N, C-alpha and C positions, 0 to 999 in steps of 0.2 A: 126734616129740616129744622135748622135752627130757630130757637124763639127769641127773636131779637127784639129790642126795645128801641123808643125814639131817643135821639141827641136833639137837645133844645138848647139854645143859648138865652141866658137871662141878659139882657141888655142894660139893666140897672144896677150897677155894682154897690149902690148903697142899700140894697135889700140885704146884702150880707154885711156890709160894714157902713152903718148910716152915718158916721163921722170919721174923716180922715185920720184926724190926730188921736181920737179916742178909741178909735176901734181898728182901724187898717193898720196904723203902724205898730200896736202892741201886739196886733196877730202876727205880722209879718216878722216882728222880732222874736216871736216864739215858734215860727215855723222857717228858720233861716237855711232849712234842708231846701226849700225850694228854690231859694235863689242859689244856693251852694252847688245843687246839682247842675245849674246851669252854667255857672261859672267854672264848675269842676274843682271847688275848693270846699274844706272843711271849714265852716266859718263858725265863730263863737262871738256871742253879744257881748259889747263892750259897754255901750249904753245909747240909750233913746235920747232924742232931744239934745244932741251933743254939739256944743257951743263952739262957733267958729266967728269971733267977733261979733258982730250984732245979730249974727243968724244962728240958725242951729240945724244941723243935719238931722233928718228924721231918724236914721239907725247909723250907729260906728260898730263896724264887728271886726275882727282881726283873723288873719291866718297866720299861721308860722310858717317863715322861710328856713329850709333846712341847710342852706348854703351858707349862711354865716349867723344863725341862731337869732336872727333878729325878727320882731315882729312886723307884719306888713298890714296895713288898714285897708278896709274897705267900706267906703260910704255907699248907702243907700238911701235915696231920696224918692218919694213916693207920690202920687196923685190919684185920685179917682175921677180925675176930669182929663180932658185931652191936654196934651203939652202945652207949654207956654214959655214965652220969652223969661218970663221973671226966675223960673225954675231953671232955666238953662245957664242963666248968668250965676246962680248960686251954686251950681254943680262946679263950675270953675273955681270958685272961691272956696269951696270944701276940698277938691283935690289938693290945692296948695296948702290951706289951713291943717289939714288932717296928714300931709305927706301919704296921701292914699296910693296904692299900687292899683286900684279898680274903683271906678265910680258907675254905680247902678242907678239907672233912671226908671223907675215902673210907673207907667201911665195907662190910662184908659185906652188911648188912641194917640199913637204918633204923628203929628202934622208932618208934611212933606219937608218943611224948611228945617225942622229940627231933627228929622232923620239925617239930611245931608250934613248938618252941623256935627252931629256925633261921628259920622263917617269921616268928615273933615279932620276931627280932633284925633281920632284914631291914626289917620293916615300922615299926621303932622307931628304928633309926640313919641318920645321915647319907647321903646319896648318894655320898659318898666313901668308904664301907665298904660291902663286899658279902660276905654269907655263903653258901657252896656245900655243899650235901649230897649227895654221890654215893654210890650204890651200887657194886660192881664184880662181875662175873660171869665165868665162865670158859667158854668153849664148843669143842665139837669140830665140825668139818663131816665127817662120816663118820669116816674113821679118822685124820684131820689130827692136827697137833699142837694143844695147847691155845692159844686166843686169847682175850685179855681184851675184855671190853667194860663201858664206864662208862655207868651210868644216871643222869642228873640228877633228883634228888628234890627238892630245892629250891633255887632261886636268887634273886638280887634281881629286885626288879620295879622298872624303871627310872622307868616313868610314876608308879607309886604315890609313890616317893620324892620326884620334882620336884614332883608336883602336889599333894601335902599341904603344901607350903611357900606361905605368902602373901606374901612379901617381894618386893619390886622385883626382886630378882636372879631369882627363880622364873621370872619372866615371859620373861626370856631363855633361861633352861634351857629352858622348854618349848618355846620356838622352836626351839631347837638340836635338841631331841629329835626335833620334828615335821620339821625340814629333812634330817636325816641319814637319818630313816625314808623320808622322800620318794626320797631319792637311791638309798637300797637298792632300794625298790621299782623304781625308773627302772632302774638298772643290771642287776636281776634279770632283766628282761625282753630283755635283749639278749645277745651274745655275750661280753659281759664277764665273766661268770662262769667262762668256760673259760680266762681269766687269771688270775682273783682270787678267792678265797675272801671273801665279804662278811661282816666281823662285825656284831655287833648295833649299834643306834643308842645312842648316850649324850648325854646333856645337856652336852656342851662344845664348844668350837668347832674343834677337831680330830677327824679321823678318818683312822686308820692303816690301809695295806694293805700285807700282807707279800708280799716279791717273792723268797722263797726263800732269804735271807741273814739272819742274825742281825745282821749289821753294819748293816744300814741298812732302812728302809722308805719306802714312799711316804707322804707326809702331806698331806691335803687340810684346808683350813681355810676357815671360813666367818665373817667378823667383822664382826658387825652395826654397831659403833661407827664403824669404819674405812670400812664400805660396800666391802668387797672381800673377793674368794674367791683364795685361793691353792692350787698343786699344785706339788709338787716332792719331793724327795729330803732325807730326814733321817739324818744318819750318826752313830751312837753312837760317841762315843770314840775315834774312829778317825781321826786325822789323816794319816796316809798314805794312806789310801783317797781323803779328801777332796781332798788333793793331787793325787793320780794323776789324778781327774776332771777338776779344775780346770785343769790343766796342759792339759787337751785341751777345755775349755770351748766353743772354736768349733765344735768337732764335735757337742758336745752341744746347743748353741743352734741349730745348723742342722739338726739332727733334729727338734727341736721347733720349729722356724721362729719363734723369739722370742728376745729378750734377757732374760736372767734373773739375779736377785738372788742373789749370791753371799755367804754369811756364815760366816765361821770363830769359833766360839766355844770356850771352856775345855774344855766336857763333850762338845759335840756341836756338828756343823756342818750346814749345809744350803744348799741352791741350789733356788730355786723361780721359778715364773713367777705374777703377778698377774693379776686380772681386776675390774675395777667391776662392782658390783651391790648392789640394794638388798635385802638379807634379809628385811625386813619386809613386801616385797612378794610374794607366793606366784607371781605370774604371771611373775616373772624367774627362779625356781627352775629350769627345764626347760633353759633356754638354759646355765645354769652345769652343770648336770648332764651335758650332753651334752660341754661343753668337759672336764670332769673325765673323762670316758670316754677321749674322745680322747686327752689328755696323759698319762693313766696307762699307757695301753697302749704307747705311744712311750716313756716313760720307763722302764719296765720292759724292754723290748727292748734300750734303750740302755745302760742302767746294768749290765745282767747282765755285759755285755763285759768291765768292769773288775772285776768280784767273783771 
């Protein structure tokens, strides 16, 4: 028989973080992977106590958008107590003031009215903005140290936000969402998940995969108008890394058995391979998915040597 231990919850969060501002916020800022895993984003700390008018957001983080090389911001507001109206109002201020793409509210316990408020915000804002409501808990395993656990109470519903739009653009967005969800289903049935954590599908023409470094990631693209797919490495504002890999591009191209496109830009640089396909024809998708999987595994193994 297995020798199992007892799982016990610690109801007093202040046993781990006595002071919200001095203890919990700095801890969370240094452990953004907890929030990043839930949001399925690679987050980088911008600043703590980020000013917005007369208020200060607890944490401002950023995540790079590969579609237009812009930086998107994530605001994180935390409480070691139950949710309250004061913080709910501040969230709206922070969303506007920081032009955030995601607002994350971490609380000890979410009250029903605040859960409904966050749900309403997600249903009545654009697909470019998402509100997340998380509850944090502390647990022991036997006599072990305290360990944090985050529970998602509310999060954006991508399908609802896309489908409610009736514009011509929304047809493409729906197709993009269907395409990436189909890729996730395909990749999830293989050994691909031993090498990559699959994020959720979103209505956009790119799909990022982390490779263990904040300097770069694998970027997949599906371009309906150009009728092509791409797979490659996207490097965030690190010219030295790009030049290091580019100087050895023959080795990289040999590993991938393909000629690559190499592009150096002001803020971000990339190298990638292309494949023709008709995104509007679902019968072509599986061939592209297989190509994605094969190339991603090779790319990760090859590029990690330079990190």
